[in-house]
C-alpha positions in Angstrom: 137.8 121.2 108.0 137.6 123.1 110.9 137.5 121.9 114.4 133.7 123.1 114.9 132.5 121.4 111.5 134.2 118.0 113.2 132.9 118.3 116.9 129.2 119.1 115.1 129.6 116.1 112.4 130.7 113.8 115.5 127.8 114.6 117.3 125.3 114.5 114.6 126.9 111.0 113.6 126.4 109.5 117.3 123.1 110.9 118.2 122.1 109.1 114.3 123.4 106.1 115.4 121.6 106.2 119.1 118.4 106.6 117.4 119.2 103.6 115.2 120.4 101.4 118.1 117.3 102.6 120.4 114.9 101.5 117.5 116.1 98.5 117.2 116.0 97.7 121.5 112.4 95.7 121.3 112.1 94.3 125.0 113.4 96.3 128.4 116.4 95.1 130.1 114.6 93.2 132.9 111.7 91.5 130.7 111.9 88.1 129.4 109.6 87.4 126.4 107.7 83.8 126.9 109.1 81.0 125.5 108.0 78.7 123.9 105.1 80.8 122.5 102.2 79.7 120.3 101.0 82.4 118.1 98.2 80.2 116.7 96.8 80.1 120.3 97.4 83.7 120.8 95.3 84.8 117.8 91.7 86.4 118.2 90.1 88.9 120.3 91.7 90.2 123.2 90.2 92.9 126.2 92.5 95.5 127.5 92.3 95.2 131.3 94.9 97.3 132.4 97.6 99.9 130.6 100.2 102.3 131.2 98.4 105.1 129.5 99.8 107.2 126.5 98.9 109.5 123.7 98.0 106.8 121.1 95.4 105.4 123.9 94.4 108.5 125.7 90.6 108.9 126.6 90.1 105.3 125.5 88.0 102.8 127.1 86.4 99.6 125.9 90.2 98.7 124.3 90.3 95.4 122.5 92.9 94.1 120.7 92.8 91.7 117.5 95.1 89.3 116.1 94.9 87.5 113.0 97.2 86.0 110.3 98.1 88.0 107.1 99.0 86.1 103.8 102.5 87.2 104.3 102.7 85.4 107.7 103.0 88.5 109.7 100.1 89.1 112.2 97.4 91.7 111.5 96.5 94.0 114.5 93.2 95.7 114.9 93.3 97.9 117.7 89.7 99.4 119.1 88.5 101.7 121.5 86.0 104.1 122.6 86.7 107.7 122.7 85.3 109.1 126.2 85.6 112.3 125.1 83.8 111.9 121.6 81.9 109.2 122.1 83.2 107.7 118.6 85.0 104.5 118.1 88.5 104.6 117.5 90.3 101.8 115.2 94.0 101.4 114.2 95.2 98.6 112.1 99.0 97.3 111.9 101.0 94.4 111.7 103.5 92.6 113.7 106.5 90.3 113.2 108.6 88.4 115.1 112.1 89.9 116.2 114.1 86.4 115.8 112.2 83.1 116.6 108.7 82.7 116.4 108.5 80.4 119.3 109.5 83.4 121.4 106.9 86.4 122.2 109.0 88.7 121.1 107.5 90.9 117.8 107.7 94.3 116.2 104.6 96.0 115.7 103.8 99.0 113.1 100.8 101.1 112.9 102.7 103.7 110.6 104.8 102.2 107.6 108.4 101.7 108.1 108.2 102.8 111.8 108.3 99.6 114.2 107.8 99.6 118.3 108.1 96.6 120.3 105.6 94.3 121.4 106.7 91.4 124.2 104.3 88.9 125.6 106.2 88.4 129.1 103.5 86.3 131.0 100.7 84.2 129.8 98.5 81.6 131.1 98.9 77.6 130.0 95.2 78.5 128.4 96.3 81.6 126.8 93.2 83.4 128.1 95.5 86.1 130.4 98.4 87.8 129.1 101.0 90.7 130.3 102.4 92.7 127.4 105.3 95.1 127.4 106.8 97.4 124.9 110.2 98.2 124.2 110.7 100.1 127.6 108.9 100.3 131.3 106.7 103.2 129.9 104.3 100.5 128.0 102.7 97.6 129.8 99.6 95.9 129.1 97.0 93.2 131.0 95.0 91.3 128.4 92.1 88.8 128.6 90.0 87.1 126.6 87.3 88.2 129.1 86.3 91.6 130.0 87.6 90.9 133.3 90.4 88.9 135.4 90.5 87.5 138.7 92.4 88.8 141.5 94.7 86.1 141.9 95.6 86.9 137.9 95.8 90.3 138.3 97.9 89.9 141.5 100.5 87.3 140.2 100.9 89.9 136.6 101.2 92.9 139.2 104.1 90.6 140.7 105.6 89.9 137.5 105.8 93.3 136.3 107.2 95.0 139.5 109.7 92.4 139.6 110.4 93.1 135.4 110.7 97.0 136.9 107.6 98.1 135.6 106.0 101.1 138.1 102.6 99.4 138.2 100.9 102.3 140.2 100.8 103.8 136.8 98.2 101.6 135.4 95.1 102.8 134.3 92.2 99.9 134.7 90.2 100.1 131.5 86.3 100.5 131.6 84.5 97.6 129.9 80.3 98.7 129.5 
């Protein structure tokens, strides 16, 4: 085997290993998932109060997430929002499953077949009315509530927690619910 094929093959294997290992990562290094976590209390409808914007939610307002149990024990996820450019409601349906211990709020969610992304509840109040959620890296952050608004106290507490865990909260987009 000549040297260039060996180097190219090694680089290809290293790139594939990086992609596989990176896709297994479900939570940012400084973030900690809530434990103990009660999935039954978490089920139901949540309003998205704020998010770090990304392509799948671009131009969406009135965004909600609704969680229910599937027969196989996974969690059904229905995300909805109003596209402010077209005036049409957009809906995505997926499924989430726990990465390990079901009492730890570290999950993977999929909206596109076998491709999963991290979904981690990193803060929640004792009544499960407000939650701080992140993805697999610091580019994904959401503040959720059972109501369309949150108090300044809850907002400031969640912002402080997020900043401590390495999130740039100045990137948060505050969602309109009208």
